[in-house]
C-alpha positions in Angstrom: -29.9 12.5 12.8 -33.0 11.7 10.8 -33.9 8.0 10.2 -35.9 7.0 7.4 -37.2 3.7 7.4 -38.1 1.5 4.3 -41.3 0.2 5.3 -42.7 -1.1 1.9 -39.8 -3.6 1.4 -42.1 -5.4 -1.4 -41.9 -2.2 -3.6 -38.4 -1.7 -3.3 -37.9 -5.4 -4.5 -40.3 -5.0 -7.5 -38.7 -1.7 -8.4 -35.5 -4.0 -8.6 -36.5 -6.8 -10.4 -38.4 -4.4 -13.1 -34.9 -2.8 -13.9 -35.6 0.4 -12.6 -32.1 0.4 -11.5 -29.5 -0.5 -13.8 -27.3 -3.6 -12.6 -24.0 -4.6 -14.9 -23.3 -8.0 -16.0 -20.6 -8.2 -13.1 -23.4 -8.0 -10.3 -25.9 -10.2 -12.0 -27.6 -13.1 -10.0 -25.7 -16.5 -10.3 -27.0 -19.7 -8.4 -23.8 -21.5 -7.6 -23.7 -25.1 -8.7 -22.7 -26.9 -5.4 -22.2 -30.2 -7.3 -19.6 -28.8 -9.8 -17.2 -28.8 -6.8 -14.8 -31.1 -7.1 -15.4 -34.8 -5.4 -12.8 -34.3 -2.9 -15.4 -31.6 -1.6 -18.4 -33.9 -2.2 -16.6 -36.4 0.1 -16.3 -33.8 3.2 -19.7 -31.9 2.5 -22.9 -33.4 2.7 -26.0 -31.6 1.1 -27.1 -28.4 2.9 -30.4 -28.3 4.1 -32.6 -25.9 6.4 -30.3 -23.0 5.8 -31.5 -19.7 8.1 -34.9 -18.5 7.6 -36.3 -15.0 8.2 -36.0 -13.4 12.0 -33.5 -12.3 13.8 -31.9 -15.8 15.7 -31.2 -16.3 18.9 -28.0 -18.4 20.3 -30.3 -21.5 20.6 -31.7 -20.9 17.0 -27.9 -20.6 15.7 -27.1 -23.9 17.5 -30.1 -25.6 16.2 -29.3 -24.5 12.6 -25.5 -25.5 12.9 -26.7 -28.9 14.3 -28.7 -29.6 11.1 -26.5 -28.2 8.5 -23.4 -30.6 8.7 -25.0 -33.2 11.1 -22.9 -35.3 13.5 -19.6 -35.4 11.9 -17.1 -38.1 13.0 -17.1 -39.7 16.3 -16.5 -38.3 19.4 -13.4 -40.2 20.2 -11.7 -38.6 16.6 -13.2 -35.2 17.8 -11.4 -35.5 21.6 -8.2 -37.1 19.9 -7.7 -34.3 17.5 -8.8 -31.5 20.0 -6.4 -33.2 22.4 -3.3 -33.0 19.8 -4.1 -29.6 18.7 -4.4 -28.5 22.5 -1.1 -30.2 23.6 0.8 -29.1 20.6 0.1 -25.7 21.5 0.7 -25.8 25.2 4.3 -27.4 24.8 5.6 -26.0 21.6 3.8 -22.9 20.3 6.1 -20.2 19.9 3.4 -17.1 20.1 2.6 -17.0 24.0 4.8 -13.5 24.7 3.0 -10.6 24.8 -0.7 -12.7 24.9 -3.2 -12.7 27.8 -4.9 -16.3 27.5 -5.7 -19.1 29.9 -4.7 -22.0 27.6 -5.5 -24.4 30.5 -9.0 -22.7 31.2 -10.2 -23.2 27.5 -9.4 -26.8 27.9 -11.6 -27.0 30.8 -14.4 -25.3 29.3 -14.7 -26.9 26.1 -13.1 -30.4 26.6 -15.7 -31.6 28.4 -18.6 -30.4 25.8 -16.6 -32.3 23.1 -16.8 -35.4 25.3 -20.0 -35.2 25.9 -20.9 -35.3 22.4 -21.4 -32.2 19.8 -22.6 -32.0 15.9 -19.7 -31.5 13.3 -20.6 -27.6 13.2 -20.7 -27.2 16.8 -16.9 -28.9 17.1 -15.6 -26.6 14.1 -17.3 -23.4 16.1 -15.1 -24.8 19.1 -12.1 -25.0 17.0 -12.6 -21.6 15.9 -12.9 -20.1 19.4 -9.7 -21.8 20.5 -7.9 -20.2 17.5 -9.7 -16.9 17.9 -8.5 -16.9 21.7 -5.0 -17.5 20.4 -5.2 -14.1 18.5 -2.5 -15.0 15.6 -2.4 -15.1 12.3 -0.8 -18.5 11.6 -1.8 -20.8 14.3 -5.5 -22.6 14.6 -7.4 -25.4 13.9 -10.2 -26.2 11.6 -12.5 -28.6 9.8 -11.7 -27.4 6.3 -15.0 -29.4 5.0 -16.9 -26.5 6.8 -15.0 -23.9 4.6 -15.6 -26.1 1.7 -19.4 -25.2 2.0 -18.5 -21.6 0.5 -16.3 -23.5 -1.9 -12.9 -23.1 -0.7 -10.3 -25.4 -1.4 -11.9 -27.2 -4.4 -8.9 -29.9 -4.9 -7.0 -30.5 -2.2 -6.8 -28.3 1.3 -3.3 -28.1 0.9 -3.1 -27.3 -2.9 -2.5 -23.6 -2.4 -1.8 -22.7 -6.0 -5.1 -23.8 -7.3 -6.9 -21.5 -5.5 -4.7 -18.1 -4.9 -5.0 -15.2 -4.9 -8.6 -15.1 -7.0 -10.1 -18.1 -5.3 -12.1 -18.5 -8.1 -14.5 -21.3 -6.7 -15.2 -19.4 -3.5 -19.1 -18.1 -3.5 -21.1 -16.5 -1.0 -24.3 -18.6 0.1 -26.7 -16.5 2.2 -28.0 -18.5 5.2 -24.9 -20.6 5.9 -23.8 -20.6 9.7 -20.2 -19.4 9.2 -18.6 -16.2 9.9 -16.1 -14.6 7.2 -13.7 -12.6 9.7 -10.8 -13.7 7.3 -8.6 -11.0 6.2 -6.8 -13.6 4.0 -9.5 -13.2 1.0 -9.0 -10.0 -1.2 -12.6 -9.9 -2.4 -15.7 -9.1 -0.6 -19.2 -10.9 -1.8 -20.5 -7.1 -0.2 -20.1 -5.2 -3.4 -18.3 -2.6 -1.1 -15.0 -2.5 0.4 -15.1 -1.3 4.1 -12.7 0.2 6.6 -12.7 1.5 10.2 -12.6 5.1 11.2 -10.4 6.0 14.3 -14.5 6.3 16.1 -15.0 2.7 15.4 -17.6 3.8 12.6 -17.2 1.3 9.6 -16.9 3.5 6.3 -17.4 2.2 2.9 -14.2 3.6 0.4 -15.0 1.9 -2.7 -18.0 0.0 -4.4 -19.1 -1.9 -7.5 -21.2 0.7 -10.1 -24.9 0.4 -9.6 -24.6 -1.3 -6.1 -28.0 -2.7 -4.9 -28.0 -0.7 -2.2 -27.0 2.4 -4.0 -23.9 2.6 -1.5 -21.1 5.5 -2.2 -17.9 6.1 -0.8 -18.1 7.9 2.6 -21.2 5.9 3.8 -21.4 4.5 7.3 -22.3 0.8 8.0 -24.3 0.4 11.3 -25.1 -3.0 11.4 -27.8 -5.4 11.0 -31.4 -5.8 12.1 -31.4 -2.7 14.3 -28.1 -4.0 16.1 -24.4 -2.8 16.2 -22.2 -4.9 14.2 -20.1 -5.4 17.3 -23.3 -6.4 19.2 -24.2 -8.7 15.8 -20.8 -10.4 16.0 -20.6 -10.7 19.7 -23.9 -12.7 19.1 -22.8 -15.1 16.3 -19.5 -15.9 18.5 -21.6 -16.7 21.6 -23.7 -18.7 19.5 -20.3 -20.9 18.3 -20.7 -20.4 14.8 -17.4 -21.7 12.7 -15.3 -19.1 11.3 -14.3 -19.4 8.1 -10.4 -20.5 7.9 -7.8 -19.5 6.1 -5.7 -22.1 3.7 -2.8 -22.6 6.7 -5.1 -22.8 9.6 -4.7 -19.6 11.5 -7.4 -17.0 12.0 -5.7 -14.3 9.8 -7.6 -11.7 11.3 -4.6 -10.1 12.8 -2.0 -11.0 15.7 -2.5 -7.5 18.2 -5.8 -6.6 19.7 -6.1 -3.5 17.5 -5.4 -5.5 14.6 -7.8 -8.6 15.2 -10.5 -5.7 16.0 -9.8 -3.7 13.0 -10.3 -7.0 10.5 -13.8 -8.1 12.8 -15.2 -4.8 12.2 -14.7 -4.3 8.7 -15.8 -7.9 7.8 -19.2 -6.6 8.4 -20.2 -7.0 5.1 -19.1 -10.1 4.2 -22.0 -11.8 6.6 -25.0 -10.0 5.1 -26.7 -13.2 4.3 -27.0 -13.8 8.3 -29.5 -11.3 8.8 -32.5 -9.9 7.3 -31.9 -6.1 7.3 -28.6 -3.9 6.9 -28.6 -0.3 8.6 -26.4 2.4 6.6 -25.9 6.0 7.4 -25.6 8.0 4.0 -22.8 10.6 3.5 -24.7 12.6 1.6 -27.7 13.3 3.8 -26.7 11.7 7.2 -29.9 9.9 6.8 -30.3 6.4 7.9 -31.6 4.0 5.7 -32.7 0.7 6.4 -32.0 -2.2 3.6 -33.2 -5.8 3.2 -30.0 -8.1 2.7 -31.7 -9.9 0.2 -30.9 -7.3 -2.4 -27.2 -8.4 -2.2 -28.2 -11.9 -3.7 -27.6 -10.1 -6.8 -24.2 -9.9 -6.5 -21.6 -12.4 -7.9 -18.0 -13.5 -8.1 -15.7 -12.4 -9.4 -16.2 -10.2 -6.2 -14.9 -6.6 -5.7 -11.2 -6.7 -4.9 -10.7 -4.8 -1.4 -7.5 -3.6 0.1 -8.3 -0.5 1.5 -6.3 1.5 -0.7 -7.7 3.8 -3.4 -6.2 4.5 -6.8 -3.0 7.0 -7.6 -3.1 8.9 -10.7 -0.4 7.2 -12.6 0.2 3.9 -11.0 -1.6 1.0 -11.7 -3.3 -1.6 -9.2 -2.1 -5.4 -8.7 -3.6 -7.3 -11.7 -4.9 -9.9 -9.2 -7.0 -11.2 -11.8 -4.0 -12.3 -13.9 -2.1 -13.2 -10.8 -0.2 -10.2 -10.4 0.1 -9.2 -6.8 3.0 -6.0 -7.3 2.8 -3.1 -9.5 4.6 0.2 -9.7 4.6 3.5 -11.4 5.6 7.0 -11.1 3.3 9.7 -9.4 1.5 11.6 -12.1 3.0 15.4 -12.3 5.7 14.2 -9.5 9.1 12.4 -9.4 7.8 9.9 -6.9 7.9 6.2 -7.5 5.1 4.3 -6.1 5.0 0.5 -5.3 2.0 -1.9 -4.2 2.7 -5.2 -2.6 0.3 -7.5 -2.0 2.0 -10.4 -0.8 5.4 -12.0 -0.5 4.4 -15.0 -2.3 3.5 -14.4 -6.1 2.1 -16.7 -8.7 4.2 -18.9 -9.2 5.7 -18.8 -6.1 8.9 -16.4 -6.0 7.2 -14.2 -8.5 6.8 -11.3 -6.2 10.6 -11.6 -5.4 11.2 -11.0 -9.3 8.4 -8.2 -9.7 9.5 -6.4 -6.5 13.3 -6.6 -7.5 12.4 -5.0 -10.9 9.9 -2.4 -9.5 12.6 -0.8 -7.2 15.2 -1.5 -10.0 13.4 0.3 -12.5 12.1 3.5 -10.6 15.3 3.9 -8.8 17.7 3.7 -12.1 15.6 4.0 -15.0 13.2 6.8 -13.5 15.7 8.8 -11.4 12.9 8.9 -8.8 13.4 11.4 -6.0 11.2 10.0 -3.5 9.4 6.7 -3.0 6.1 5.2 -1.5 6.3 1.4 -0.2 2.6 0.4 0.0 2.1 -2.4 1.9 -1.0 -1.5 3.9 -2.7 -5.0 2.6 0.1 -7.6 2.6 -0.9 -11.3 3.6 2.9 -12.2 3.7 5.0 -15.1 2.6 8.6 -15.4 2.5 10.4 -12.5 3.9 13.4 -13.1 1.9 11.6 -12.2 -1.5 11.9 -8.5 -0.8 15.5 -8.7 -0.7 16.0 -8.5 -4.7 14.4 -4.8 -4.2 15.5 -3.8 -1.0 19.5 -4.5 -1.9 18.9 -1.3 -4.2 17.7 0.6 -1.3 20.1 -0.2 1.6 23.6 0.1 1.9 23.9 -1.9 5.1 21.7 -5.0 6.3 18.8 -4.3 8.3 18.0 -8.0 9.1 20.3 -7.8 11.9 18.1 -6.0 13.9 16.0 -9.1 14.7 16.2 -12.9 14.9 14.7 -15.9 15.6 13.3 -17.0 19.1 12.7 -20.7 19.5 10.0 -22.3 22.0 11.8 -24.6 24.2 9.7 -27.7 24.5 7.7 -28.2 27.7 4.9 -26.8 30.0 6.9 -23.3 30.4 4.9 -21.1 28.1 7.7 -18.1 28.1 11.0 -20.7 27.9 12.7 -19.8 24.7 16.4 -20.0 23.1 17.3 -16.6 21.4 19.4 -17.6 17.6 22.4 -15.5 17.1 21.1 -12.4 14.6 23.6 -14.1 12.1 21.6 -17.3 11.9 18.3 -15.3 10.1 17.8 -16.5 6.6 17.1 -13.1 5.3 20.0 -11.3 5.3 20.6 -9.1 2.3 23.9 -8.0 0.3 23.1 -4.3 0.1 24.6 -2.5 -3.0 27.1 0.2 -2.0 25.2 3.1 -2.6 22.2 4.2 -0.7 18.9 5.4 -1.8 19.0 8.8 -0.3 15.6 10.3 -0.9 12.6 9.9 1.1 10.5 6.7 1.5 7.4 6.3 2.9 6.1 3.2 4.0 2.6 2.8 4.3 1.2 -0.2 6.7 -2.1 -1.3 8.2 -3.8 -4.1 10.0 -3.8 -6.1 7.1 0.0 -6.0 6.6 1.1 -9.6 8.6 3.4 -12.0 8.6 6.4 -11.2 6.1 4.3 -8.1 5.7 5.2 -7.5 9.2 8.9 -8.6 8.8 9.6 -6.5 5.8 7.8 -3.3 7.4 10.4 -4.2 10.2 13.5 -3.8 8.3 12.4 -0.8 6.3 12.5 0.9 9.9 16.4 0.8 9.6 16.5 2.8 6.4 17.7 6.4 7.7 15.1 8.1 4.8 11.9 6.1 5.6 9.1 7.4 7.4 5.6 5.4 8.3 2.4 6.6 7.2 -1.0 4.5 8.1 -2.1 2.2 11.1 0.2 -0.4 13.2 0.6 -3.6 11.1 -0.7 -7.0 12.3 2.0 -8.3 14.6 2.0 -11.4 13.2 5.8 -12.6 13.8 5.8 -16.2 14.2 8.7 -18.0 12.7 10.1 -21.4 12.1 9.6 -24.5 12.7 6.0 -24.9 11.3 4.4 -28.1 12.4 1.0 -28.7 10.4 -1.1 -32.2 11.2 -4.2 -33.3 8.6 -6.6 -35.5 9.7 -9.2 -35.1 7.0 -11.3 -32.9 6.9 -9.3 -31.5 10.0 -6.7 -29.5 10.2 -4.3 -27.9 12.6 -1.1 -25.7 12.3 1.5 -24.4 15.2 4.7 -22.6 14.7 7.4 -23.0 17.1 9.4 -20.0 16.9 8.8 -15.9 16.8 10.9 -13.1 15.9 12.9 -11.4 18.6 14.0 -7.4 18.2 17.4 -6.7 18.9 16.2 -3.0 19.0 15.9 -0.6 21.5 15.3 -3.4 23.9 11.9 -4.3 22.1 12.7 -8.3 22.5 9.5 -10.6 21.5 7.7 -8.7 18.5 4.5 -11.5 18.6 1.5 -10.0 19.1 3.1 -6.5 19.0 3.2 -3.7 16.5 5.8 -1.1 16.6 4.3 2.4 16.0 3.8 4.5 12.9 5.4 7.8 12.7 2.1 9.4 11.5 -1.4 7.6 12.4 -3.2 8.6 9.3 -6.1 6.8 7.5 -9.1 7.1 5.0 -11.4 9.8 6.2 -15.0 9.9 4.3 -14.4 13.5 3.2 -11.5 12.2 1.3 -12.8 8.9 -0.2 -16.2 10.7 -1.3 -13.8 12.6 -3.3 -11.6 9.7 -4.3 -8.9 10.7 -2.8 -6.6 8.2 -0.5 -5.9 10.5 2.8 -2.6 8.3 3.6 -1.0 8.8 0.5 -2.1 12.1 0.4 -0.2 12.6 3.5 2.7 10.7 2.3 3.0 12.9 -1.1 3.1 15.8 1.3 5.9 15.1 3.3 8.1 13.8 0.7 7.5 17.0 -1.1 8.1 19.3 1.9 11.0 17.3 3.3 14.7 19.4 3.9 17.6 16.7 3.5 20.7 16.2 2.2 21.7 13.4 -0.5 24.2 12.9 -3.1 27.3 13.0 -1.0 30.3 13.0 -2.9 34.4 13.4 -2.3 36.6 15.3 -4.5 39.1 12.3 -4.3 39.2 9.0 -2.6 42.8 8.6 -1.4 44.7 11.4 0.7 48.1 11.7 1.9 48.6 11.1 5.6 49.9 14.6 5.9 49.3 18.0 4.4 46.4 16.6 2.4 42.2 17.6 2.2 39.3 16.5 0.6 36.0 18.3 -0.4 32.7 16.9 0.5 29.7 18.2 -1.1 26.2 17.0 -0.9 23.2 18.5 -2.7 20.4 19.7 -0.2 16.8 20.0 -0.4 15.0 22.4 1.3 11.8 23.4 -0.7 10.0 25.1 2.6 13.1 27.6 3.2 13.8 26.2 6.9 16.8 26.9 9.0 19.1 23.7 8.4 22.3 22.7 9.8 24.5 20.5 7.6 27.0 18.9 8.9 29.8 16.0 8.0 31.0 13.2 10.6 34.2 11.1 9.8 34.5 7.8 11.5 37.3 5.4 11.0 37.0 1.2 10.0 36.0 0.8 14.2 33.2 3.3 14.2 34.8 5.7 15.9 34.4 9.5 15.1 37.7 11.5 14.5 36.1 14.7 12.8 33.3 16.6 11.9 32.7 20.1 10.6 29.6 21.9 8.8 28.5 22.1 5.2 28.5 25.5 4.2 26.7 27.1 1.1 28.7 30.1 0.5 30.7 29.6 -2.5 34.0 29.2 -1.1 34.4 25.8 0.6 34.0 23.7 -2.7 30.0 24.1 -2.7 29.8 25.8 -6.4 28.1 29.1 -6.4 26.6 30.6 -3.0 23.0 30.0 -2.1 22.8 27.1 -4.3 21.4 23.4 -3.3 25.2 22.1 -3.7 27.0 22.6 -0.2 30.4 21.7 0.8 33.0 21.6 3.2 37.0 20.8 3.3 38.1 18.1 5.7 41.6 17.8 6.8 43.5 14.3 6.6 43.3 12.1 9.6 46.7 11.3 11.5 46.5 7.6 10.5 46.5 5.5 7.7 43.4 3.3 6.9 40.0 3.8 5.5 37.5 6.4 6.5 33.8 6.8 6.2 31.5 9.7 5.7 28.3 10.3 7.1 26.0 13.5 6.6 23.2 14.4 9.2 20.7 17.3 8.6 19.2 19.0 11.5 15.9 21.0 10.3 16.1 23.6 13.0 12.4 24.9 12.1 10.5 21.5 12.4 13.3 19.9 15.1 13.9 16.9 13.1 17.0 15.3 12.0 18.1 12.7 9.7 21.5 11.1 9.3 23.1 9.3 6.3 25.2 6.8 7.5 28.6 5.8 5.8 27.3 7.2 2.3 30.9 7.9 1.2 34.4 7.2 2.1 38.0 7.7 1.5 41.6 6.3 2.7 44.6 7.7 4.2 48.3 6.7 3.3 51.6 7.8 3.2 51.9 8.4 -0.4 48.0 9.2 -1.3 48.2 6.6 -4.3 47.1 3.5 -2.5 43.8 2.1 -4.1 41.1 1.5 -1.5 42.8 -1.7 -0.4 40.6 -4.5 1.4 37.5 -2.5 0.5 37.4 -3.5 -3.1 33.8 -3.5 -4.5 32.0 -6.5 -3.7 29.9 -6.4 -7.0 29.5 -4.7 -10.2 27.4 -1.3 -9.6 26.8 2.2 -11.9 25.9 5.2 -10.0 23.3 7.8 -10.9 25.4 10.5 -12.8 25.8 13.6 -10.9 24.9 16.3 -11.1 21.7 15.4 -12.9 20.4 17.4 -15.1 23.6 18.8 -15.9 24.9 21.5 -18.3 27.5 20.6 -19.9 29.8 18.2 -17.9 28.4 15.3 -15.3 30.3 12.7 -13.5 29.6 8.9 -14.0 31.0 6.6 -11.6 30.8 3.0 -11.4 32.2 0.1 -9.8 34.3 -3.3 -10.4 34.7 -6.3 -8.3 37.5 -7.5 -10.8 39.3 -6.6 -13.7 36.9 -6.5 -16.7 36.5 -5.1 -20.0 34.3 -2.0 -19.8 32.1 -0.6 -22.4 30.2 2.8 -21.4 28.4 4.2 -23.8 25.5 7.1 -23.9 22.3 6.5 -26.3 19.5 8.8 -27.4 15.8 8.1 -26.7 15.9 6.5 -30.2 18.8 3.9 -29.0 21.1 5.9 -31.2 24.5 5.8 -29.6 26.1 9.3 -29.5 29.0 9.1 -27.2 31.3 6.2 -26.1 33.1 7.1 -23.0 34.7 3.8 -22.2 36.2 0.9 -24.3 38.7 -1.0 -22.5 40.1 -3.2 -20.0 39.8 -1.8 -16.2 41.0 -2.7 -13.2 39.2 -3.8 -9.8 37.9 -0.9 -8.2 35.8 2.7 -7.9 35.9 4.6 -10.9 34.4 7.9 -12.4 34.6 9.6 -15.8 33.4 12.8 -16.9 30.9 13.5 -19.4 30.8 16.7 -21.5 27.7 16.8 -23.5 28.5 20.0 -25.4 27.9 18.5 -28.9 24.3 17.3 -27.4 21.1 18.9 -27.5 18.8 19.2 -24.5 16.7 16.2 -23.6 16.6 12.8 -21.7 19.6 10.5 -22.8 20.3 6.9 -21.4 23.9 5.6 -20.6 24.6 2.1 -20.3 27.5 0.0 -19.0 28.8 -3.8 -20.2 31.5 -5.7 -17.9 31.4 -8.8 -18.8 27.8 -10.2 -18.3 27.1 -7.4 -16.2 24.9 -4.8 -18.1 23.0 -1.5 -16.7 21.2 1.1 -18.0 20.7 4.6 -16.2 19.0 7.5 -17.5 20.2 11.5 -17.5 19.2 14.8 -18.8 20.7 17.4 -20.2 19.6 20.8 -19.5 20.5 23.8 -21.2 
């Protein structure tokens, strides 16, 4: 590798200031006005002086600077009291010790004597940061909020979350302030370029503002500063005791596994440029190593670049964070695959993400009739797990929440004494719709998916059509009760519970992330072309997957003897693999009573030979009751299988005319018509939990009614009607049901 050292820095600076490089208005210099901050900050942040001077600092240099910037702070007795209170709360009640290697007693023995001997405000904040970092958890920690306020965080009140989330408009980066920013919370970076970590530990640029002052480009590699690797620089800063910029809820927000924390620490390299003199970059285009003065970066100003380790997907907008929108969705251009970005489970105002995610899933599944879905959770800072429920209910036909529960820490000296709550005690349970979304779902996760981001990724594991891509999530599975304490400017937070998995003997999930199916991440070659490698692989999987879907039965009720039912499924096999598709019949207790192979020969109720509809005849089970139908697809070519559980049902009775007793619909629903597209007939099914006046009408794209299929009082139950479109031209139409206050619309397509 060639190394080109930029020696004549003065020339570079002159060229820059003379306008020989185009700098957009978004990157022009803005000197922050510290006096403009609110009075609450002025009360806890003294005027700054003596910031870092040129030269690579030793630990002694840093400690001297830390002492001078913030002064002595509160008295030693106050510091000791806060230290002891936080240490004791963690020791006696914290629910995060499982799967963590830490000697909490030793940390007290190391740091308490230092505090007792007298330390400055900045050094005490550094000690709190070191203890927080040792706990390696997204939520738990202690901090001096006045240190954070030095860079404009929490302008009104430390706990006033919605005054600054998610844009942190008062945040500004001030070079030379001895604070380390390794915080995954902030979506924006004052570096003007988004960084990610490659498998070989290289720190890669994947996005960059126009006319970046260092001419950075996607695919470039950040080595470090002042001729040292970023890891070495970070180790020096930690050893010197610099405070770490905190989150609004006290934790470190780096990650809750070793891998996640390391990922976030490494990609924070760009956010700390003001602590060094030169930055070392390997160019993608030439492989040259260049050394730039960090002073050039002072031209960058807010609003800073949003950096979420994601690249644009054609047809799908990014969330409009400037407008406080943290969810966005669309259909990937040239496909029938839906895509949803979810950056938090909060929203502004609180709960907006719940509304938007529910609408996103509903729109894509029911109006756009998508044939695959990508849920992008790679950056998701969490919030409330239940805010996913409005969307999940359109995807699941079971409640996945039963697969985990809460483990409550038993107060006392035993760090591993817990009470495991019943799975039914968790408050995040959903009421799913009867119909499963039976097309492929790719879920994308990464180290910056934490807290409720972890929870909701965990729940998606139990959808039969899901495959995970990316990197493991954060593993930040703490749970209630949450205890916070403020002694302005000091805060601490300790969570008394954690998540306990009931699946596959996983147990405590804190500090432990479940594996992804495909470990794939951004690459230099991909980002240089504007390609998101994770998305590309997910799209490829969806487009090439062989699977069965749209399972149908010829009738809902069978006579006890001499009767049979036809089961059909549509089978996708884009790569021409060797498939075995089977039907499994189970009784109400889950016991298997029958199974058979679906055929595609035209003589098993499967329409034409070698088409996409497969079928089989099922004889009546010997006992009355309700039976569930599951369909399993074995791909003999790829060696994979998928099972769609309980995707249809029927009852057996002595007369064959009994309604679905005991299994009346729990809610209104309108199914997607089948087949779709169709010519000229299709079936439309709907469900009524109670007798209702029903209208079912068909409209064209101009909103004109072209057919009325139902206008009558209909009894509770599952119903279907055949729609004959012989009189209509090819094209897209909409069918709409109204039953009381329930209204739903779906799209259908006539294809001549």
